[in-house]
C-alpha positions in Angstrom: 137.1 180.9 102.6 138.3 180.9 99.0 138.5 177.8 96.8 142.3 178.1 96.9 142.3 178.1 100.8 140.0 175.1 100.8 142.3 173.2 98.4 145.4 174.1 100.5 143.7 172.9 103.7 142.6 169.6 101.9 146.2 169.1 100.8 147.5 169.7 104.3 144.9 167.3 105.8 145.9 164.6 103.3 149.6 165.0 104.0 148.9 164.7 107.8 146.9 161.5 107.1 149.7 160.0 105.0 152.3 160.8 107.6 150.2 159.1 110.3 149.8 156.0 108.2 153.5 155.9 107.5 154.3 156.3 111.2 152.0 153.3 112.0 154.0 151.0 109.8 157.5 152.1 110.9 159.3 151.7 114.2 158.5 154.6 116.5 159.5 155.2 120.1 157.2 153.6 122.7 155.7 156.9 123.9 154.9 158.0 120.4 153.3 154.6 119.7 151.1 155.0 122.7 149.9 158.4 121.4 149.0 156.7 118.1 147.1 153.9 119.9 145.0 156.4 121.9 143.9 157.1 125.5 143.1 153.5 126.4 146.9 152.6 126.2 149.9 153.5 128.3 153.6 152.7 128.1 153.2 150.6 131.2 150.4 148.5 129.6 152.6 147.8 126.6 155.7 147.0 128.7 153.6 144.6 130.8 152.4 142.9 127.6 156.0 142.6 126.4 157.0 141.0 129.8 154.0 138.7 129.7 155.0 137.5 126.2 152.0 138.8 124.3 154.1 140.9 122.0 156.8 139.3 119.8 160.2 140.8 119.4 160.9 142.0 115.9 157.2 142.0 115.0 155.6 144.2 117.6 158.6 145.8 119.3 162.4 146.1 119.2 164.9 147.2 121.8 166.6 150.5 121.2 168.5 150.7 124.5 172.0 152.2 124.7 172.7 149.9 127.6 171.7 152.1 130.5 168.0 151.0 130.7 165.6 149.2 128.4 163.9 151.3 125.8 161.7 150.1 123.0 160.3 151.1 119.6 157.0 149.7 118.5 155.2 149.1 115.2 151.7 150.6 115.8 150.1 148.7 113.0 151.2 145.4 114.5 150.1 146.4 117.9 146.7 147.3 116.7 146.3 143.8 115.2 147.2 142.3 118.6 144.8 144.5 120.6 141.9 143.8 118.2 142.0 140.2 119.4 140.1 139.5 122.7 142.7 139.1 125.5 141.8 135.5 126.2 142.5 134.6 122.5 145.9 136.4 122.2 148.9 134.3 121.4 151.7 134.1 124.0 155.2 134.2 122.6 157.0 133.2 125.8 158.9 129.9 125.5 158.0 127.3 128.0 160.6 126.5 130.6 
């Protein structure tokens, strides 16, 4: 491999890393967010945590539904912060009845 090819590959790798970082701080569709989080996560797990009140609307997720069925976008960097906390210590955002 020539020095130019190595440089080109390094630039492409850096661009991919920057794109991944940018995606983690922006709202992305739930399925895409799950891919960023890794194999230990699923859409079902995140939806369950939304329903249980462990994720806060506007911070961790937003609704992107067109009215037919609920769809969500998530901010991966915010989700990572939640999931780094042991489950028994996570804050619940549900309002008491």
